[in-house]
C-alpha positions in Angstrom: -50.6 56.8 -73.0 -47.9 55.5 -71.2 -45.4 57.5 -73.5 -47.2 60.6 -72.8 -47.7 60.5 -69.2 -43.7 60.5 -69.2 -43.0 63.1 -71.2 -45.5 65.3 -69.0 -44.7 64.0 -65.7 -43.6 66.0 -62.9 -40.2 64.4 -62.3 -39.4 66.4 -59.4 -43.0 65.5 -57.7 -42.4 62.2 -58.2 -39.0 61.8 -57.5 -40.0 63.0 -54.1 -42.9 60.5 -53.7 -40.9 57.8 -54.5 -37.7 59.0 -52.5 -40.2 59.3 -49.3 -42.5 55.9 -50.0 -39.1 54.0 -50.4 -37.8 55.1 -46.7 -40.1 52.2 -46.1 -38.2 49.7 -47.6 -35.1 51.1 -45.9 -36.9 50.5 -42.3 -38.0 46.9 -43.8 -34.1 46.2 -44.6 -32.7 47.5 -41.2 -35.4 45.3 -39.3 -34.7 42.9 -40.9 -30.9 42.6 -41.0 -30.6 44.1 -37.5 -31.0 40.7 -35.5 -27.6 39.2 -37.6 -25.3 41.2 -35.4 -27.7 40.7 -31.9 -27.6 37.4 -31.9 -24.5 36.7 -29.3 -25.6 39.4 -27.2 -29.6 38.1 -26.9 -28.3 34.9 -26.0 -26.2 35.8 -23.1 -28.6 38.7 -21.9 -31.9 36.3 -21.5 -29.6 33.0 -21.6 -31.1 31.2 -24.5 -30.6 28.2 -25.5 -30.4 27.4 -29.4 -34.3 26.7 -30.0 -35.0 30.1 -28.1 -32.5 32.0 -30.1 -34.2 30.7 -33.3 -37.3 31.7 -31.9 -36.1 35.0 -31.0 -34.2 35.6 -34.3 -37.7 34.6 -36.6 -40.1 36.3 -34.2 -40.3 39.1 -36.6 -41.6 36.9 -39.2 -45.0 35.6 -38.1 -45.7 39.4 -37.6 -43.7 40.2 -41.4 -46.9 37.9 -42.2 -49.7 38.8 -40.5 -48.6 42.6 -41.4 -48.4 42.1 -45.3 -51.9 40.5 -45.1 -53.8 43.1 -43.2 -51.8 45.5 -44.5 -53.1 45.1 -48.7 -56.8 44.7 -46.7 -56.6 48.0 -44.9 -55.2 50.0 -47.9 -58.2 49.3 -50.1 -60.3 50.4 -46.5 -57.9 53.8 -45.3 -55.8 54.5 -48.1 -52.0 53.8 -49.0 -50.3 56.7 -47.0 -52.4 56.1 -44.1 -51.3 52.4 -43.6 -47.6 53.7 -44.3 -47.8 56.0 -41.7 -49.4 54.0 -38.9 -46.1 51.4 -40.0 -43.7 54.3 -39.5 -44.8 54.9 -35.4 -45.0 50.8 -35.1 -41.2 51.0 -36.0 -40.6 53.3 -33.8 -42.5 51.9 -31.1 -41.1 48.6 -31.4 -37.0 49.3 -31.8 -37.9 51.0 -28.5 -39.4 48.2 -26.9 -37.0 45.8 -28.5 -33.7 47.5 -27.0 -35.4 48.1 -24.0 -37.0 44.3 -23.0 -35.8 42.7 -19.7 -37.1 39.1 -21.0 -37.2 37.1 -23.9 -41.1 37.1 -23.8 -40.7 41.2 -23.9 -38.3 40.9 -26.7 -40.0 38.2 -28.6 -43.3 40.4 -28.7 -41.2 43.1 -29.5 -39.9 41.8 -32.6 -43.9 40.6 -33.8 -45.1 44.1 -33.4 -41.9 44.9 -35.6 -43.0 42.8 -38.0 -46.3 44.3 -38.1 -44.8 47.4 -39.7 -42.0 45.4 -41.6 -45.0 43.3 -43.5 -47.1 46.3 -43.8 -44.1 48.7 -45.4 -43.0 45.5 -47.6 -46.7 45.3 -49.6 -47.4 48.9 -49.6 -44.4 50.8 -50.5 -44.7 49.0 -53.9 -48.5 48.9 -54.9 -48.6 53.1 -53.9 -45.4 53.6 -56.1 -46.5 51.9 -59.2 -49.9 54.0 -58.6 -48.5 57.2 -58.9 -45.1 56.7 -61.3 -45.7 56.8 -65.2 -46.0 53.6 -67.1 -42.9 53.6 -69.5 -40.4 54.3 -66.1 -42.5 52.4 -63.9 -40.2 49.5 -63.1 -37.1 52.0 -62.9 -38.8 53.7 -60.1 -40.3 50.6 -58.1 -37.0 49.0 -58.7 -35.9 51.7 -56.1 -37.8 49.9 -53.2 -34.9 46.9 -53.1 -32.1 49.4 -53.1 -33.7 50.8 -50.3 -34.4 47.2 -48.8 -30.6 46.6 -49.2 -29.3 50.2 -48.0 -31.3 49.4 -44.9 -29.8 45.7 -44.2 -26.3 47.4 -45.4 -27.0 50.1 -42.7 -28.0 47.6 -40.2 -25.1 45.6 -41.1 -22.4 49.0 -40.7 -24.5 50.0 -37.9 -23.9 46.6 -36.0 -20.1 46.3 -36.9 -19.6 50.1 -35.5 -21.4 49.2 -32.4 -19.8 46.3 -31.4 -15.9 47.4 -32.7 -17.0 50.4 -30.3 -17.6 48.0 -27.5 -14.9 45.8 -27.8 -14.8 43.5 -24.9 -16.6 45.7 -23.0 -20.3 44.2 -21.8 -21.6 47.6 -22.2 -21.3 51.2 -23.9 -23.4 54.6 -23.5 -25.3 54.7 -20.6 -24.9 51.2 -19.3 -26.5 49.6 -22.2 -24.7 47.0 -24.3 -24.3 47.4 -27.8 -27.2 44.8 -28.8 -29.8 47.1 -27.4 -28.4 50.3 -29.5 -28.6 48.1 -32.4 -32.2 48.0 -32.0 -32.9 51.7 -30.6 -30.8 53.2 -34.1 -33.9 52.3 -36.2 -35.4 55.3 -34.3 -33.9 57.7 -36.6 -35.2 56.6 -39.4 -38.3 55.8 -38.6 -39.2 59.0 -37.0 -38.0 60.7 -40.4 -39.9 58.0 -42.4 -43.2 59.7 -40.6 -42.5 62.9 -41.0 -41.5 62.5 -44.6 -44.9 61.3 -45.3 -47.2 64.0 -44.3 -45.5 65.8 -47.5 -46.7 63.1 -49.8 -50.1 62.6 -51.4 -52.7 59.7 -51.4 -52.8 57.6 -54.6 -55.0 58.6 -56.7 -56.4 55.2 -57.8 -57.0 54.3 -54.6 -59.3 57.9 -54.4 -61.1 56.4 -57.1 -62.1 53.1 -55.7 -63.7 55.7 -52.7 -65.8 57.9 -55.7 -63.2 60.4 -54.8 -62.8 61.6 -58.3 -62.1 65.3 -57.8 -59.4 64.6 -55.3 -57.6 61.9 -57.7 -57.9 64.6 -60.8 -56.1 67.0 -58.4 -53.0 64.6 -57.6 -52.9 63.2 -61.3 -53.0 66.9 -62.2 -49.8 67.7 -59.7 -48.3 64.4 -61.4 -49.0 64.8 -65.0 -51.0 67.8 -65.7 -54.2 68.9 -66.5 -55.0 67.4 -70.0 -53.6 64.2 -69.1 -55.1 63.9 -65.5 -58.7 64.2 -67.1 -58.1 60.9 -69.6 -56.6 59.1 -66.9 -59.2 59.8 -64.5 -61.2 58.4 -67.5 -59.4 55.3 -68.3 -59.3 54.3 -64.2 -62.8 54.8 -64.0 -63.6 52.4 -67.2 -61.3 50.0 -65.8 -63.2 49.8 -62.4 -67.1 50.2 -64.4 -67.6 46.6 -65.3 -67.0 45.4 -61.5 -67.3 48.6 -59.2 -67.7 47.5 -56.1 -65.6 47.8 -52.8 -62.5 45.6 -53.5 -62.9 42.2 -50.9 -60.8 39.0 -51.3 -63.7 37.6 -52.8 -62.2 39.0 -56.1 -59.7 37.1 -56.0 -62.1 34.2 -57.1 -62.6 34.0 -60.9 -66.8 34.4 -61.3 -66.7 32.2 -64.3 -64.5 29.3 -63.3 -65.1 29.7 -58.8 -61.4 29.2 -59.0 -58.6 31.3 -58.0 -57.3 33.3 -60.9 -54.7 32.4 -62.6 -53.0 36.0 -62.0 -53.4 35.1 -58.2 -51.6 31.9 -58.4 -49.0 33.5 -61.0 -48.4 36.3 -57.9 -48.4 33.9 -55.2 -45.9 31.6 -56.9 -43.6 34.9 -57.5 -43.8 35.4 -53.8 -42.6 32.0 -53.0 -39.9 31.2 -54.9 -38.4 34.3 -53.9 -38.0 32.7 -50.8 -37.3 29.5 -51.4 -34.2 30.3 -53.0 -32.5 30.7 -49.9 -31.7 34.9 -50.1 -32.7 35.3 -46.3 -30.2 32.9 -44.9 -27.6 35.4 -45.8 -29.6 37.9 -44.6 -30.3 36.4 -40.8 -27.7 34.0 -40.6 -24.6 35.5 -42.4 -22.3 36.3 -39.5 -23.0 32.7 -37.9 -22.6 30.8 -41.2 -19.1 32.6 -42.0 -18.0 32.2 -38.7 -19.0 28.2 -38.6 -16.6 27.9 -41.6 -13.5 29.6 -40.1 -13.9 33.4 -40.3 -13.5 35.6 -37.4 -16.5 37.2 -36.1 -14.7 40.8 -37.4 -14.3 39.8 -41.1 -18.0 37.7 -41.2 -19.3 41.3 -40.2 -17.4 42.5 -42.7 -18.4 40.1 -45.0 -21.8 40.8 -44.6 -21.3 44.4 -45.6 -19.5 43.2 -48.7 -22.5 41.4 -49.6 -24.7 44.8 -49.0 -22.8 46.7 -51.3 -22.5 43.8 -54.2 -26.4 43.7 -53.6 -26.9 47.4 -53.9 -24.1 47.5 -57.3 -26.8 44.7 -58.9 -30.1 46.7 -57.7 -28.2 50.1 -59.6 -27.8 47.8 -62.5 -31.7 46.4 -62.3 -32.9 49.9 -62.0 -31.4 50.6 -65.5 -32.4 47.9 -67.7 -35.9 47.0 -66.0 -37.6 48.4 -68.0 -35.6 48.0 -71.1 -35.2 44.4 -71.3 -38.1 43.5 -69.4 -39.3 41.9 -66.0 -39.3 38.4 -67.2 -35.7 38.2 -68.7 -34.4 39.7 -65.5 -36.4 37.2 -63.9 -35.1 34.0 -66.4 -31.2 35.4 -66.1 -31.6 35.6 -62.2 -32.8 32.1 -61.7 -30.3 30.8 -63.6 -27.3 32.5 -62.2 -28.9 31.8 -58.3 -29.0 27.9 -59.6 -25.3 27.7 -60.6 -24.0 29.8 -57.5 -25.9 27.6 -55.1 -24.9 24.6 -56.6 -21.3 25.4 -56.4 -21.7 26.4 -52.7 -23.6 22.8 -51.8 -20.3 21.7 -53.5 -18.1 23.7 -51.5 -19.9 23.1 -48.2 -19.8 19.3 -49.1 -16.1 19.2 -49.0 -15.9 20.7 -45.4 -14.6 18.7 -42.4 -15.7 19.1 -38.6 -12.5 20.1 -36.5 -13.4 20.6 -32.9 -17.3 20.9 -33.1 -16.7 23.7 -36.1 -17.0 23.1 -39.7 -13.8 24.1 -41.7 -13.0 24.2 -45.3 -9.3 24.9 -46.9 -8.7 27.8 -47.8 -9.2 27.3 -51.5 -12.8 25.9 -51.2 -13.7 28.8 -48.7 -12.7 31.4 -51.0 -14.8 29.7 -53.8 -18.0 29.3 -50.8 -17.1 33.2 -50.6 -16.9 34.1 -54.6 -19.9 32.0 -54.9 -22.2 33.7 -52.4 -21.6 36.8 -53.6 -22.3 36.2 -57.2 -25.5 34.5 -56.0 -26.2 37.7 -53.8 -25.7 40.0 -57.2 -27.9 37.5 -59.5 -30.7 37.9 -56.7 -30.8 41.4 -56.5 -30.0 41.7 -60.4 -33.4 39.9 -60.6 -35.9 38.4 -58.2 -34.9 41.1 -55.6 -36.6 44.0 -57.0 -38.0 42.3 -59.9 -40.6 40.3 -57.7 -41.5 43.4 -55.3 -42.1 45.7 -59.1 -44.2 42.6 -60.5 -46.7 42.4 -57.6 -46.9 46.1 -57.2 -47.9 46.5 -60.8 -49.4 43.1 -62.3 -53.0 42.9 -60.6 -56.0 44.3 -62.0 -56.7 47.8 -60.1 -60.0 46.1 -58.4 -57.6 43.3 -56.7 -54.5 45.1 -56.6 -54.2 45.7 -52.9 -56.0 41.9 -51.9 -53.9 40.2 -54.5 -50.7 41.6 -53.0 -52.1 40.9 -49.9 -52.6 37.3 -50.5 -49.0 37.2 -52.0 -47.3 38.9 -49.5 -48.6 37.1 -46.8 -47.4 34.0 -49.0 -43.8 35.3 -49.3 -44.0 35.9 -45.3 -44.7 32.3 -44.7 -42.0 31.2 -47.1 -39.8 33.8 -45.6 -40.3 32.5 -42.1 -40.4 28.5 -42.9 -37.1 29.1 -44.3 -35.5 30.9 -41.6 -36.8 28.9 -38.8 -35.8 25.5 -40.8 -32.3 26.4 -41.8 -30.7 25.8 -38.8 -32.6 22.2 -37.8 -31.5 21.6 -41.4 -28.4 22.7 -41.2 -27.6 20.2 -38.1 -29.7 17.6 -39.4 -29.0 16.8 -43.4 -26.3 18.9 -43.6 -25.1 22.3 -45.4 -24.7 20.5 -48.5 -28.3 19.2 -49.1 -29.5 22.3 -47.6 -28.2 24.2 -49.9 -28.6 21.7 -52.4 -32.5 22.2 -51.8 -31.8 25.8 -52.4 -30.6 25.5 -55.8 -33.2 22.9 -57.2 -35.8 25.8 -56.2 -33.6 28.4 -58.5 -34.0 25.9 -60.9 -37.8 25.0 -60.9 -37.9 28.8 -60.8 -36.5 29.3 -64.2 -39.3 27.0 -65.4 -42.5 28.9 -63.5 -41.6 31.7 -64.8 -41.4 30.7 -68.4 -44.8 29.1 -67.9 -46.7 31.2 -65.5 -45.3 35.0 -65.8 -46.4 37.5 -68.3 -44.4 40.7 -69.0 -46.0 43.9 -67.4 -43.0 46.6 -69.0 -44.9 49.6 -70.5 -48.7 48.4 -69.5 -50.6 50.9 -68.3 -52.0 49.6 -64.5 -55.5 50.1 -66.5 -54.5 47.1 -69.0 -53.6 45.1 -66.4 -55.9 42.1 -66.7 -55.9 38.1 -65.1 
């Protein structure tokens, strides 16, 4: 059935759907990365000390955790598309509010609200894409989400760099507002496009089946794959739900035989958490600050962020062309090994640094080695754990628990993101960068063995065949 679906697929329509759904990934990336270039402006505007700056930087993340958790459940109640449209409107409102904030409290509140949209987009786009694409190429199409996340991050870095360069030494640019406010307001354009584009795509057929709207699901599947395939697929989905058909609920995550959380749910939580324990968001959130601390100018640090983003996109493109050939699990294993090595090298590089006038400095040779290792690390992550985690979370759960399973895994992912991001400044100042990066390296090593033991390959399998 998988190959038949791929052969009969209306790829023009499916490509449109994927393009629209992954704008949410772009917004996810932009909203996560925009804070990177605004920290000096925030500190000056709101007179923030290090603690409050850390709160302002991390304020997005609790919102992301809440948004991811709520979105999975709301998607089962109101539909995948409805949740994405709500997220698009929140992106617009929160961008306007963050740029217009006249106090730290209002700014932090706006960023928390933005996090609701980021968290929702992070979990709903993978579900939706996995439910409307052929099994044979599902991994390839689902991986576009990570490309768009990195494109959003890179877009934020480019916009920040251009706005900062335009402002120069001036404290204000257009209409008397400083550059950091325009960095947030720039998000309104892609967020508005996201909302309007969502009007062009249908609801997920599997959600429609969960709501007993079989005829509507058949209409969508017919447009996606043709009438014959649609009729067969409706029967398959109905059969997969028949054994335990009721409104999806969180209690479905408990194995009725053992009374414990299903193994597949633990696997999803583990994949989600390890993606953050390897420290990737330290590059996203603190990249400019980190490279400035080891001797690079602000201008050069922002350019390094752009370079890292570009390398990451190349890695994601390679993942797109290989994920349905060599599979999800091998890519995760390759990524774990590559990250363990490069993070270990970075830990060594930081161990050789010295303090000069209160700032961390490396020799030219070691500084270049750290920079090369950081970019190879970003390449390894975006070849593997970056796209593959979202692909697997969108497809690994059975139909009945897909929304709930992804809600719990998404919550775990954003809680881990928050813990790593908030702890980094304290760890770097306390135990130092060598030990901090050593922990990330150790996490990457442990993730290798976790994948070998807990993760099952999903390449080419229909969603109706997923068990756990």
